[in-house]
C-alpha positions in Angstrom: 19.8 6.9 -26.3 19.7 10.8 -26.6 22.3 12.6 -24.1 19.0 13.4 -22.6 18.2 9.5 -21.8 21.8 9.1 -20.6 21.2 11.9 -17.9 18.1 10.1 -16.3 20.6 7.1 -16.1 23.4 8.8 -14.4 20.7 10.4 -12.3 19.4 7.0 -11.6 22.9 5.4 -10.3 23.7 6.3 -7.2 19.8 5.6 -6.1 20.1 2.5 -7.3 23.0 1.9 -5.8 22.1 3.3 -2.7 18.6 0.9 -2.7 19.9 -2.6 -3.9 19.5 -5.2 -1.6 16.6 -3.0 0.0 13.0 -4.1 0.9 10.5 -1.6 -0.2 6.8 -2.4 0.2 4.3 -0.6 -2.1 0.8 -0.5 -1.4 -1.0 -0.5 -4.0 -4.8 0.5 -4.8 -7.6 3.0 -6.3 -7.6 3.9 -10.0 -3.8 2.8 -10.5 -5.1 -0.5 -10.1 -8.7 -0.2 -11.9 -7.4 1.2 -15.4 -5.7 -1.7 -17.3 -2.8 0.4 -19.2 -1.5 2.3 -16.1 -1.8 -1.2 -14.1 0.8 -2.4 -17.1 2.9 0.3 -16.8 2.9 0.2 -12.4 3.9 -3.7 -12.5 6.3 -3.3 -14.9 8.3 -0.8 -13.0 8.1 -3.1 -9.8 9.4 -5.9 -12.0 12.0 -3.5 -12.9 12.6 -2.8 -9.6 13.4 -6.3 -8.5 15.5 -7.3 -11.8 18.0 -4.3 -10.6 18.8 -5.5 -7.2 15.5 -4.0 -5.0 12.8 -6.3 -3.2 9.6 -5.2 -3.9 6.8 -6.6 -1.9 3.2 -5.2 -2.8 0.0 -5.3 -1.0 -3.2 -4.3 -2.2 -6.5 -2.9 -1.6 -9.4 -3.5 -3.7 -12.4 -1.0 -2.5 -13.9 -0.5 -6.2 -14.1 -4.4 -6.6 -15.6 -5.3 -3.7 -18.7 -2.1 -3.6 -18.5 -3.3 -7.6 -19.5 -7.0 -6.6 -21.8 -6.2 -3.2 -23.7 -4.0 -5.5 -24.3 -7.0 -8.0 -25.2 -9.3 -5.0 -27.7 -6.5 -3.7 -25.8 -6.0 -0.8 -25.8 -1.6 0.0 -21.8 -0.7 0.7 -21.6 1.7 4.1 -18.8 3.3 5.7 -17.3 5.0 9.1 -14.4 7.2 9.0 -13.6 5.5 5.8 -13.9 1.8 6.7 -16.1 -0.3 5.2 -18.7 -2.2 8.0 -18.4 -5.7 7.3 -21.3 -7.9 7.7 -20.8 -11.8 7.6 -22.0 -11.6 3.7 -19.5 -8.6 3.0 -17.2 -10.2 4.8 -17.0 -13.3 2.6 -17.6 -11.2 -0.8 -14.5 -9.2 -0.1 -12.6 -12.2 0.9 -13.4 -13.4 -2.8 -12.8 -10.5 -4.2 -9.5 -9.8 -2.6 -8.1 -13.2 -2.2 -9.8 -15.4 -5.3 -9.7 -12.3 -7.6 -7.2 -9.8 -7.5 -4.4 -11.2 -6.0 -4.7 -13.7 -8.7 -4.9 -11.2 -11.4 -2.0 -9.7 -10.2 0.4 -12.4 -9.8 -0.9 -13.4 -13.2 0.0 -10.3 -14.5 3.4 -10.0 -13.4 3.7 -13.4 -14.8 2.7 -12.1 -17.8 5.1 -9.3 -17.6 8.0 -10.9 -17.2 8.5 -11.0 -13.7 8.0 -14.1 -11.1 5.4 -13.6 -7.8 3.1 -15.6 -5.1 0.4 -14.7 -3.8 -0.7 -14.7 -0.4 -3.5 -13.4 1.6 -2.9 -12.5 5.5 -4.4 -15.9 6.5 -1.5 -18.4 5.2 1.0 -18.7 7.6 -1.2 -16.2 10.3 0.7 -13.6 8.2 -1.4 -11.2 9.7 -2.6 -11.5 13.0 -5.3 -9.7 13.5 -7.9 -8.6 16.0 -11.5 -6.6 15.9 -11.0 -3.2 15.7 -13.8 -0.8 17.0 -14.9 2.9 15.8 -15.7 5.3 19.2 -18.0 8.3 18.2 -18.9 10.1 21.5 -17.5 7.8 23.4 -19.5 4.6 22.4 -18.0 1.8 20.8 -19.3 1.5 16.9 -19.4 -2.0 15.5 -17.8 -2.6 12.7 -18.4 -6.1 12.2 -15.4 -8.2 10.6 -13.5 -5.4 10.2 -9.7 -6.1 12.1 -6.6 -4.2 13.4 -2.8 -5.8 12.7 -1.7 -7.4 16.4 1.6 -8.9 14.9 3.1 -9.6 11.1 4.8 -13.5 10.9 7.7 -12.4 8.2 9.5 -16.1 7.3 7.3 -16.7 4.3 7.9 -13.2 2.7 11.0 -13.9 3.8 11.2 -16.3 1.7 9.6 -15.7 -0.7 12.3 -12.7 -1.4 15.0 -14.8 -0.9 13.8 -17.1 -3.6 13.5 -14.1 -6.0 9.5 -13.6 -6.4 8.1 -10.8 -5.4 5.2 -11.0 -2.8 2.0 -10.1 -3.5 -0.7 -10.2 -0.3 -4.1 -9.8 0.1 -5.4 -7.3 3.7 -7.2 -9.9 4.9 -5.9 -11.4 8.8 -7.1 -13.7 11.1 -7.1 -14.3 15.2 -6.1 -17.2 16.8 -9.1 -18.4 16.8 -9.7 -18.7 12.9 -11.6 -15.9 12.7 -11.2 -13.6 9.4 -11.0 -10.2 9.0 -10.8 -7.6 6.5 -7.9 -5.1 7.2 -7.6 -1.1 5.9 -4.9 -1.7 3.1 -2.7 1.3 4.2 -2.7 0.0 7.9 -1.9 -3.4 6.7 0.6 -2.5 4.3 2.4 -0.1 6.9 2.0 -3.0 9.3 3.6 -5.3 7.2 6.7 -2.9 5.8 7.6 -2.4 10.0 7.7 -5.9 10.5 10.0 -7.0 7.7 11.9 -4.1 7.8 11.7 -1.9 4.9 13.6 0.9 4.0 10.5 2.0 2.1 6.7 2.4 1.6 4.7 3.9 -1.2 1.4 4.6 -1.1 -0.1 4.8 -4.6 -2.8 7.5 -4.5 -4.6 9.3 -7.3 -3.7 12.5 -6.2 -0.1 14.3 -6.8 1.4 13.5 -2.8 0.2 15.6 -0.5 -0.5 19.9 -1.7 -0.5 22.6 0.4 -3.1 25.6 0.4 -2.3 26.7 -2.8 -2.7 23.1 -4.1 1.4 22.8 -4.9 2.5 19.4 -4.1 4.6 19.1 -0.7 7.6 17.4 -1.4 9.1 16.3 1.8 7.0 16.1 5.7 8.4 15.6 9.1 5.9 14.0 11.8 5.8 17.1 13.3 5.0 19.4 10.1 2.5 16.9 9.8 0.8 17.8 13.0 0.9 21.3 12.1 -0.8 21.1 8.2 -3.2 18.6 9.9 -4.3 21.7 13.0 -4.0 24.6 9.8 -6.5 22.3 8.0 -3.2 21.8 4.9 -3.9 18.5 5.3 -8.1 17.2 5.6 -10.3 14.9 4.1 -9.5 11.5 2.8 -5.5 12.6 2.9 -5.6 13.2 7.1 -6.1 9.3 7.6 -3.4 8.6 4.6 -0.8 10.8 6.4 -1.7 8.9 9.6 -0.9 5.6 8.4 2.3 7.2 7.3 3.1 8.3 10.3 2.2 5.6 12.5 4.6 3.1 9.7 7.7 5.8 10.0 7.1 5.2 14.2 6.7 1.3 14.0 10.4 1.5 12.5 10.3 2.5 8.4 12.5 4.8 7.5 10.6 6.4 4.6 7.1 7.3 3.2 6.1 8.6 0.1 2.8 9.0 -1.3 3.0 9.2 -5.0 0.0 9.9 -7.6 -0.3 6.3 -8.9 -1.9 7.1 -11.9 1.0 8.9 -13.1 3.4 7.3 -15.9 6.3 6.0 -14.1 5.6 7.6 -10.8 7.6 5.0 -8.4 10.6 4.7 -10.7 10.8 9.4 -10.6 10.2 9.2 -6.7 12.8 6.3 -6.2 15.9 7.6 -8.8 15.3 11.7 -9.3 16.6 14.1 -7.6 13.7 15.9 -7.4 10.9 13.5 -7.3 7.7 13.5 -7.8 5.4 13.0 -4.9 5.4 13.6 -0.7 8.2 11.5 1.3 7.3 11.8 4.4 10.3 10.7 7.7 10.4 11.1 11.1 12.8 14.0 11.3 
């Protein structure tokens, strides 16, 4: 062991002590999930978290795989404000890909790399109670089909799974009281689950190095007030706006800290968790 390695371990120790026994929700998707080499590294880091006494909960997306399968089925993908318009045929494909393919692949990979995991969809035990989501444009409600928003998170299955030493892996599919099934944006599903289970942190894995300033340099720390300022002045724009709004929603629901990190960077979760400088953007209330 080099002295540099020892210094890293010493730097990590107070963070490990502080986070011992705490729950961290990780929203996992995008390029960090499609590249098999990166995927193994991310999952290995999550397993390490579990072995040192942190309780990770994974909420995964699957947009690229859904789009690919829809194309194979001859179904065109349509989006409104970043949300997939989901008719019945699209919903069937989304559920098949998210629950039947991606969820089980992640569970299998965790088991292969030495961890223990159980896969769920939000329909199981009505874990994610959902209702139909509408988008409004020019004062008109746009029907997105089977796209839902979270009404309630039932935490019993998650808590029992964590207590038994397993990593819960959750697909963002919800249902209403009539059993109607909805596709839910994974970022918002992760935020609602993190709030529902009282998570200490929520990690949003993306493919850029957090929130960037106008010089394209990483902003290491943001408050909710600063988010509004930086959206208003154009610093935060495009696809990062819904991402930070999701962070804001999670903080307002009770999550203490949200971290936006580049999931394609090696060991990004560990570097953000256990080093003084971090590697992403941390969002806090004030």
